[in-house]
Each structure stands twice: as C-alpha cells, then as structure tokens.
Backbone atoms as SQL, in Angstrom:
CREATE TABLE atoms (id INTEGER PRIMARY KEY, chain TEXT, resi INTEGER, resn TEXT, atom TEXT, x REAL, y REAL, z REAL);
INSERT INTO atoms VALUES
  (1, 'A', 1, 'MET', 'N', 0.813, -1.126, 0.002),
  (2, 'A', 1, 'MET', 'CA', 0.022, -0.039, -0.008),
  (3, 'A', 1, 'MET', 'C', 0.851, 1.207, -0.033),
  (4, 'A', 2, 'SER', 'N', 0.357, 2.254, -0.465),
  (5, 'A', 2, 'SER', 'CA', 1.058, 3.537, -0.499),
  (6, 'A', 2, 'SER', 'C', 0.981, 4.125, 0.913),
  (7, 'A', 3, 'LEU', 'N', 1.787, 5.084, 1.179),
  (8, 'A', 3, 'LEU', 'CA', 1.772, 5.826, 2.459),
  (9, 'A', 3, 'LEU', 'C', 1.074, 7.059, 2.316),
  (10, 'A', 4, 'MET', 'N', 0.766, 7.658, 3.475),
  (11, 'A', 4, 'MET', 'CA', 0.054, 9.028, 3.522),
  (12, 'A', 4, 'MET', 'C', 0.657, 9.795, 4.687),
  (13, 'A', 5, 'ILE', 'N', 0.505, 11.102, 4.546),
  (14, 'A', 5, 'ILE', 'CA', 0.983, 11.981, 5.637),
  (15, 'A', 5, 'ILE', 'C', -0.269, 12.619, 6.292),
  (16, 'A', 6, 'THR', 'N', -0.232, 12.584, 7.608),
  (17, 'A', 6, 'THR', 'CA', -1.429, 13.028, 8.362),
  (18, 'A', 6, 'THR', 'C', -1.259, 14.557, 8.667),
  (19, 'A', 7, 'ASP', 'N', -2.332, 15.019, 9.236),
  (20, 'A', 7, 'ASP', 'CA', -2.358, 16.436, 9.602),
  (21, 'A', 7, 'ASP', 'C', -1.312, 16.882, 10.584),
  (22, 'A', 8, 'GLU', 'N', -0.728, 15.969, 11.273),
  (23, 'A', 8, 'GLU', 'CA', 0.392, 16.286, 12.247),
  (24, 'A', 8, 'GLU', 'C', 1.650, 16.712, 11.559),
  (25, 'A', 9, 'CYS', 'N', 1.771, 16.677, 10.265),
  (26, 'A', 9, 'CYS', 'CA', 2.935, 17.108, 9.519),
  (27, 'A', 9, 'CYS', 'C', 3.358, 18.504, 9.884),
  (28, 'A', 10, 'ILE', 'N', 4.578, 18.720, 10.102),
  (29, 'A', 10, 'ILE', 'CA', 5.120, 20.060, 10.475),
  (30, 'A', 10, 'ILE', 'C', 5.952, 20.595, 9.254),
  (31, 'A', 11, 'ALA', 'N', 5.846, 19.995, 8.057),
  (32, 'A', 11, 'ALA', 'CA', 6.463, 20.446, 6.812),
  (33, 'A', 11, 'ALA', 'C', 7.940, 20.755, 7.026),
  (34, 'A', 12, 'CYS', 'N', 8.654, 19.856, 7.647),
  (35, 'A', 12, 'CYS', 'CA', 10.055, 19.961, 7.856),
  (36, 'A', 12, 'CYS', 'C', 10.932, 19.605, 6.708),
  (37, 'A', 13, 'ASP', 'N', 10.459, 18.969, 5.671),
  (38, 'A', 13, 'ASP', 'CA', 11.096, 18.666, 4.468),
  (39, 'A', 13, 'ASP', 'C', 11.968, 17.418, 4.613),
  (40, 'A', 14, 'ALA', 'N', 12.162, 16.769, 5.784),
  (41, 'A', 14, 'ALA', 'CA', 12.975, 15.632, 5.954),
  (42, 'A', 14, 'ALA', 'C', 12.582, 14.460, 5.113),
  (43, 'A', 15, 'CYS', 'N', 11.285, 14.183, 4.976),
  (44, 'A', 15, 'CYS', 'CA', 10.804, 13.042, 4.208),
  (45, 'A', 15, 'CYS', 'C', 11.034, 13.229, 2.682),
  (46, 'A', 16, 'ARG', 'N', 10.735, 14.381, 2.235),
  (47, 'A', 16, 'ARG', 'CA', 10.894, 14.639, 0.790),
  (48, 'A', 16, 'ARG', 'C', 12.299, 14.351, 0.304),
  (49, 'A', 17, 'GLU', 'N', 13.267, 14.766, 1.121),
  (50, 'A', 17, 'GLU', 'CA', 14.659, 14.597, 0.779),
  (51, 'A', 17, 'GLU', 'C', 15.068, 13.103, 0.706),
  (52, 'A', 18, 'GLU', 'N', 14.445, 12.301, 1.497),
  (53, 'A', 18, 'GLU', 'CA', 14.746, 10.875, 1.569),
  (54, 'A', 18, 'GLU', 'C', 14.028, 9.978, 0.557),
  (55, 'A', 19, 'CYS', 'N', 12.961, 10.470, -0.068),
  (56, 'A', 19, 'CYS', 'CA', 12.161, 9.640, -1.000),
  (57, 'A', 19, 'CYS', 'C', 12.913, 9.373, -2.292),
  (58, 'A', 20, 'PRO', 'N', 13.217, 8.021, -2.528),
  (59, 'A', 20, 'PRO', 'CA', 13.970, 7.709, -3.721),
  (60, 'A', 20, 'PRO', 'C', 13.172, 7.794, -4.989),
  (61, 'A', 21, 'THR', 'N', 11.774, 7.806, -4.911),
  (62, 'A', 21, 'THR', 'CA', 10.952, 7.879, -6.068),
  (63, 'A', 21, 'THR', 'C', 10.341, 9.322, -6.290),
  (64, 'A', 22, 'GLU', 'N', 10.770, 10.241, -5.454),
  (65, 'A', 22, 'GLU', 'CA', 10.224, 11.596, -5.480),
  (66, 'A', 22, 'GLU', 'C', 8.715, 11.643, -5.463),
  (67, 'A', 23, 'ALA', 'N', 8.148, 10.811, -4.563),
  (68, 'A', 23, 'ALA', 'CA', 6.709, 10.687, -4.418),
  (69, 'A', 23, 'ALA', 'C', 6.147, 11.759, -3.433),
  (70, 'A', 24, 'ILE', 'N', 7.003, 12.421, -2.696),
  (71, 'A', 24, 'ILE', 'CA', 6.564, 13.357, -1.733),
  (72, 'A', 24, 'ILE', 'C', 6.665, 14.781, -2.142),
  (73, 'A', 25, 'GLU', 'N', 5.594, 15.546, -2.145),
  (74, 'A', 25, 'GLU', 'CA', 5.607, 16.915, -2.641),
  (75, 'A', 25, 'GLU', 'C', 5.161, 17.827, -1.540),
  (76, 'A', 26, 'GLU', 'N', 5.543, 19.055, -1.599),
  (77, 'A', 26, 'GLU', 'CA', 5.108, 20.059, -0.670),
  (78, 'A', 26, 'GLU', 'C', 3.620, 20.406, -1.027),
  (79, 'A', 27, 'GLY', 'N', 2.794, 20.315, -0.015),
  (80, 'A', 27, 'GLY', 'CA', 1.426, 20.672, -0.149),
  (81, 'A', 27, 'GLY', 'C', 1.087, 21.892, 0.676),
  (82, 'A', 28, 'ASP', 'N', -0.140, 22.229, 0.778),
  (83, 'A', 28, 'ASP', 'CA', -0.546, 23.397, 1.498),
  (84, 'A', 28, 'ASP', 'C', -1.602, 22.987, 2.568),
  (85, 'A', 29, 'PRO', 'N', -1.319, 22.864, 3.827),
  (86, 'A', 29, 'PRO', 'CA', -0.089, 23.259, 4.471),
  (87, 'A', 29, 'PRO', 'C', 0.865, 22.083, 4.779),
  (88, 'A', 30, 'ILE', 'N', 0.381, 20.813, 4.464),
  (89, 'A', 30, 'ILE', 'CA', 1.257, 19.718, 4.818),
  (90, 'A', 30, 'ILE', 'C', 1.706, 19.015, 3.443),
  (91, 'A', 31, 'TYR', 'N', 2.750, 18.215, 3.659),
  (92, 'A', 31, 'TYR', 'CA', 3.264, 17.471, 2.470),
  (93, 'A', 31, 'TYR', 'C', 2.325, 16.359, 2.096),
  (94, 'A', 32, 'VAL', 'N', 2.383, 16.002, 0.881),
  (95, 'A', 32, 'VAL', 'CA', 1.476, 14.860, 0.369),
  (96, 'A', 32, 'VAL', 'C', 2.350, 13.814, -0.346),
  (97, 'A', 33, 'ILE', 'N', 1.898, 12.597, -0.343),
  (98, 'A', 33, 'ILE', 'CA', 2.549, 11.507, -1.053),
  (99, 'A', 33, 'ILE', 'C', 1.649, 11.114, -2.225),
  (100, 'A', 34, 'ASP', 'N', 2.359, 11.054, -3.452),
  (101, 'A', 34, 'ASP', 'CA', 1.696, 10.559, -4.639),
  (102, 'A', 34, 'ASP', 'C', 1.600, 9.019, -4.578),
  (103, 'A', 35, 'PRO', 'N', 0.433, 8.415, -4.490),
  (104, 'A', 35, 'PRO', 'CA', 0.353, 7.007, -4.414),
  (105, 'A', 35, 'PRO', 'C', 0.752, 6.315, -5.662),
  (106, 'A', 36, 'ASP', 'N', 0.767, 7.056, -6.731),
  (107, 'A', 36, 'ASP', 'CA', 1.284, 6.325, -8.051),
  (108, 'A', 36, 'ASP', 'C', 2.787, 6.310, -8.104),
  (109, 'A', 37, 'ARG', 'N', 3.450, 6.947, -7.259),
  (110, 'A', 37, 'ARG', 'CA', 4.970, 6.907, -7.178),
  (111, 'A', 37, 'ARG', 'C', 5.498, 6.239, -5.962),
  (112, 'A', 38, 'CYS', 'N', 4.736, 6.158, -4.851),
  (113, 'A', 38, 'CYS', 'CA', 5.133, 5.549, -3.602),
  (114, 'A', 38, 'CYS', 'C', 5.246, 4.033, -3.739),
  (115, 'A', 39, 'THR', 'N', 6.396, 3.554, -3.541),
  (116, 'A', 39, 'THR', 'CA', 6.664, 2.054, -3.512),
  (117, 'A', 39, 'THR', 'C', 6.983, 1.610, -2.085),
  (118, 'A', 40, 'GLU', 'N', 6.815, 2.458, -1.085),
  (119, 'A', 40, 'GLU', 'CA', 7.172, 2.153, 0.312),
  (120, 'A', 40, 'GLU', 'C', 8.670, 1.797, 0.330),
  (121, 'A', 41, 'CYS', 'N', 9.474, 2.326, -0.541),
  (122, 'A', 41, 'CYS', 'CA', 10.846, 2.095, -0.695),
  (123, 'A', 41, 'CYS', 'C', 11.289, 0.662, -1.159),
  (124, 'A', 42, 'VAL', 'N', 10.305, -0.109, -1.571),
  (125, 'A', 42, 'VAL', 'CA', 10.553, -1.429, -2.199),
  (126, 'A', 42, 'VAL', 'C', 11.498, -1.184, -3.419),
  (127, 'A', 43, 'GLY', 'N', 12.596, -1.954, -3.400),
  (128, 'A', 43, 'GLY', 'CA', 13.521, -1.879, -4.490),
  (129, 'A', 43, 'GLY', 'C', 14.727, -0.970, -4.146),
  (130, 'A', 44, 'PHE', 'N', 14.526, -0.197, -2.976),
  (131, 'A', 44, 'PHE', 'CA', 15.540, 0.716, -2.536),
  (132, 'A', 44, 'PHE', 'C', 16.052, 0.371, -1.149),
  (133, 'A', 45, 'TYR', 'N', 15.139, 0.232, -0.168),
  (134, 'A', 45, 'TYR', 'CA', 15.437, 0.061, 1.207),
  (135, 'A', 45, 'TYR', 'C', 14.565, -1.073, 1.818),
  (136, 'A', 46, 'ASP', 'N', 14.985, -1.526, 2.994),
  (137, 'A', 46, 'ASP', 'CA', 14.142, -2.601, 3.743),
  (138, 'A', 46, 'ASP', 'C', 12.883, -2.048, 4.317),
  (139, 'A', 47, 'GLU', 'N', 12.876, -0.752, 4.580),
  (140, 'A', 47, 'GLU', 'CA', 11.663, -0.148, 5.060),
  (141, 'A', 47, 'GLU', 'C', 11.540, 1.285, 4.545),
  (142, 'A', 48, 'PRO', 'N', 10.378, 1.869, 4.692),
  (143, 'A', 48, 'PRO', 'CA', 10.179, 3.259, 4.087),
  (144, 'A', 48, 'PRO', 'C', 11.160, 4.232, 4.767),
  (145, 'A', 49, 'ALA', 'N', 11.917, 4.964, 4.011),
  (146, 'A', 49, 'ALA', 'CA', 12.913, 5.944, 4.501),
  (147, 'A', 49, 'ALA', 'C', 12.195, 7.159, 5.121),
  (148, 'A', 50, 'CYS', 'N', 10.980, 7.530, 4.519),
  (149, 'A', 50, 'CYS', 'CA', 10.300, 8.684, 5.060),
  (150, 'A', 50, 'CYS', 'C', 9.902, 8.459, 6.511),
  (151, 'A', 51, 'ILE', 'N', 9.362, 7.265, 6.793),
  (152, 'A', 51, 'ILE', 'CA', 8.965, 6.919, 8.152),
  (153, 'A', 51, 'ILE', 'C', 10.138, 7.066, 9.131),
  (154, 'A', 52, 'ALA', 'N', 11.278, 6.537, 8.683),
  (155, 'A', 52, 'ALA', 'CA', 12.428, 6.605, 9.580),
  (156, 'A', 52, 'ALA', 'C', 12.957, 7.941, 9.946),
  (157, 'A', 53, 'VAL', 'N', 12.718, 8.889, 9.101),
  (158, 'A', 53, 'VAL', 'CA', 13.281, 10.276, 9.305),
  (159, 'A', 53, 'VAL', 'C', 12.203, 11.240, 9.863),
  (160, 'A', 54, 'CYS', 'N', 10.947, 10.914, 9.848),
  (161, 'A', 54, 'CYS', 'CA', 9.889, 11.827, 10.207),
  (162, 'A', 54, 'CYS', 'C', 9.942, 12.071, 11.795),
  (163, 'A', 55, 'PRO', 'N', 10.202, 13.293, 12.173),
  (164, 'A', 55, 'PRO', 'CA', 10.294, 13.613, 13.541),
  (165, 'A', 55, 'PRO', 'C', 9.053, 13.606, 14.387),
  (166, 'A', 56, 'VAL', 'N', 7.899, 13.647, 13.633),
  (167, 'A', 56, 'VAL', 'CA', 6.593, 13.680, 14.366),
  (168, 'A', 56, 'VAL', 'C', 5.702, 12.404, 14.147),
  (169, 'A', 57, 'GLU', 'N', 6.377, 11.417, 13.458),
  (170, 'A', 57, 'GLU', 'CA', 5.740, 10.146, 13.134),
  (171, 'A', 57, 'GLU', 'C', 4.290, 10.325, 12.553),
  (172, 'A', 58, 'CYS', 'N', 4.213, 11.147, 11.441),
  (173, 'A', 58, 'CYS', 'CA', 2.886, 11.456, 10.815),
  (174, 'A', 58, 'CYS', 'C', 2.720, 10.728, 9.502),
  (175, 'A', 59, 'ILE', 'N', 3.644, 9.713, 9.168),
  (176, 'A', 59, 'ILE', 'CA', 3.548, 9.029, 7.921),
  (177, 'A', 59, 'ILE', 'C', 2.958, 7.565, 8.252),
  (178, 'A', 60, 'VAL', 'N', 1.860, 7.218, 7.622),
  (179, 'A', 60, 'VAL', 'CA', 1.148, 6.029, 7.942),
  (180, 'A', 60, 'VAL', 'C', 0.649, 5.345, 6.692),
  (181, 'A', 61, 'PRO', 'N', 0.316, 4.047, 6.808),
  (182, 'A', 61, 'PRO', 'CA', -0.280, 3.390, 5.610),
  (183, 'A', 61, 'PRO', 'C', -1.551, 4.110, 5.151),
  (184, 'A', 62, 'ASP', 'N', -1.717, 4.175, 3.839),
  (185, 'A', 62, 'ASP', 'CA', -2.969, 4.822, 3.260),
  (186, 'A', 62, 'ASP', 'C', -3.985, 3.735, 3.066),
  (187, 'A', 63, 'PRO', 'N', -5.101, 3.750, 3.853),
  (188, 'A', 63, 'PRO', 'CA', -6.069, 2.637, 3.639),
  (189, 'A', 63, 'PRO', 'C', -6.785, 2.704, 2.294),
  (190, 'A', 64, 'ASP', 'N', -6.698, 3.830, 1.597),
  (191, 'A', 64, 'ASP', 'CA', -7.361, 3.965, 0.261),
  (192, 'A', 64, 'ASP', 'C', -6.528, 3.466, -0.837),
  (193, 'A', 65, 'ASN', 'N', -5.261, 3.137, -0.538),
  (194, 'A', 65, 'ASN', 'CA', -4.325, 2.612, -1.573),
  (195, 'A', 65, 'ASN', 'C', -3.595, 1.345, -1.132),
  (196, 'A', 66, 'MET', 'N', -4.383, 0.242, -0.968),
  (197, 'A', 66, 'MET', 'CA', -3.766, -0.991, -0.556),
  (198, 'A', 66, 'MET', 'C', -3.069, -1.695, -1.719),
  (199, 'A', 67, 'GLU', 'N', -1.878, -2.138, -1.494),
  (200, 'A', 67, 'GLU', 'CA', -1.117, -2.842, -2.549),
  (201, 'A', 67, 'GLU', 'C', -0.336, -3.960, -1.952),
  (202, 'A', 68, 'THR', 'N', -0.202, -5.062, -2.688),
  (203, 'A', 68, 'THR', 'CA', 0.605, -6.207, -2.198),
  (204, 'A', 68, 'THR', 'C', 2.007, -5.949, -2.476),
  (205, 'A', 69, 'MET', 'N', 2.896, -6.732, -1.923),
  (206, 'A', 69, 'MET', 'CA', 4.301, -6.642, -2.183),
  (207, 'A', 69, 'MET', 'C', 4.590, -6.825, -3.672),
  (208, 'A', 70, 'ALA', 'N', 3.969, -7.642, -4.296),
  (209, 'A', 70, 'ALA', 'CA', 4.156, -7.860, -5.754),
  (210, 'A', 70, 'ALA', 'C', 3.815, -6.597, -6.543),
  (211, 'A', 71, 'GLU', 'N', 2.695, -5.959, -6.129),
  (212, 'A', 71, 'GLU', 'CA', 2.274, -4.702, -6.808),
  (213, 'A', 71, 'GLU', 'C', 3.321, -3.631, -6.639),
  (214, 'A', 72, 'LEU', 'N', 3.811, -3.494, -5.396),
  (215, 'A', 72, 'LEU', 'CA', 4.901, -2.531, -5.094),
  (216, 'A', 72, 'LEU', 'C', 6.136, -2.805, -5.840),
  (217, 'A', 73, 'LYS', 'N', 6.568, -4.011, -6.078),
  (218, 'A', 73, 'LYS', 'CA', 7.727, -4.421, -6.816),
  (219, 'A', 73, 'LYS', 'C', 7.514, -4.009, -8.293),
  (220, 'A', 74, 'LEU', 'N', 6.296, -4.356, -8.772),
  (221, 'A', 74, 'LEU', 'CA', 5.960, -3.967, -10.254),
  (222, 'A', 74, 'LEU', 'C', 6.027, -2.442, -10.380),
  (223, 'A', 75, 'LYS', 'N', 5.482, -1.727, -9.496),
  (224, 'A', 75, 'LYS', 'CA', 5.476, -0.212, -9.582),
  (225, 'A', 75, 'LYS', 'C', 6.939, 0.256, -9.565),
  (226, 'A', 76, 'TYR', 'N', 7.798, -0.296, -8.705),
  (227, 'A', 76, 'TYR', 'CA', 9.214, 0.010, -8.657),
  (228, 'A', 76, 'TYR', 'C', 9.820, -0.229, -10.005),
  (229, 'A', 77, 'GLU', 'N', 9.602, -1.353, -10.547),
  (230, 'A', 77, 'GLU', 'CA', 10.174, -1.714, -11.916),
  (231, 'A', 77, 'GLU', 'C', 9.704, -0.821, -12.942),
  (232, 'A', 78, 'GLN', 'N', 8.456, -0.388, -12.957),
  (233, 'A', 78, 'GLN', 'CA', 7.981, 0.512, -13.896),
  (234, 'A', 78, 'GLN', 'C', 8.560, 1.840, -13.776),
  (235, 'A', 79, 'LEU', 'N', 8.661, 2.369, -12.557),
  (236, 'A', 79, 'LEU', 'CA', 9.330, 3.680, -12.400),
  (237, 'A', 79, 'LEU', 'C', 10.802, 3.706, -12.797),
  (238, 'A', 80, 'ALA', 'N', 11.502, 2.518, -12.528),
  (239, 'A', 80, 'ALA', 'CA', 12.808, 2.537, -12.948),
  (240, 'A', 80, 'ALA', 'C', 12.952, 2.490, -14.346),
  (241, 'A', 81, 'LYS', 'N', 12.057, 1.744, -15.126),
  (242, 'A', 81, 'LYS', 'CA', 12.029, 1.768, -16.585),
  (243, 'A', 81, 'LYS', 'C', 11.801, 3.139, -17.122),
  (244, 'A', 82, 'ASP', 'N', 10.836, 3.816, -16.509),
  (245, 'A', 82, 'ASP', 'CA', 10.466, 5.131, -17.008),
  (246, 'A', 82, 'ASP', 'C', 11.626, 6.144, -16.864),
  (247, 'A', 83, 'LYS', 'N', 12.386, 5.960, -15.746),
  (248, 'A', 83, 'LYS', 'CA', 13.561, 6.794, -15.481),
  (249, 'A', 83, 'LYS', 'C', 14.657, 6.570, -16.606),
  (250, 'A', 84, 'GLU', 'N', 14.807, 5.370, -17.079),
  (251, 'A', 84, 'GLU', 'CA', 15.828, 5.050, -18.046),
  (252, 'A', 84, 'GLU', 'C', 15.458, 5.660, -19.436),
  (253, 'A', 85, 'ASP', 'N', 14.139, 5.708, -19.724),
  (254, 'A', 85, 'ASP', 'CA', 13.683, 6.244, -21.013),
  (255, 'A', 85, 'ASP', 'C', 13.848, 7.719, -21.200);
C-alpha cells in the first residue's frame, strides 16, 4: 500500500529529501505522497525511508491505496524503466 501524511505534519522537508521515487511533494499546509509513485521504498530500502526520518511520526499506511508486495515491486520496476527512457 502507499503511504500518506497526516495532519500532524510540520512540513520539515525531511521526508521529501529521503524519498527515492520523488513521491513526496510540498502541499498546503502539509506534505503529500503521490500514491502512483510511492513504493514504500521497495527496491531501494528494507523499510520506508520517510517513516524513519519523520520527527513527528505522521506517515502512515494509506487505507485507500492498498497494494501487495508484488504490486509494489511492479511499480518500482515501472518507475525504474520510465527513468531510463
């Protein structure tokens, strides 16, 4: 599943810098995660980097974007292919 940022976000920019797929964007007033780009760091790290660096623990699973590990791997492969093109 994709991740989402809750209203507790303090817009510190830590998560955006860590996201390997550039899925995190500055929103108004909080940051947002693009579910089409979020792979939960599958293909990059053992766990989501954004969660590890968030000082207020406001990044949680998005119940509206449930995905299996196979779907996350496929999304990672597609994003990697698109980056090559």
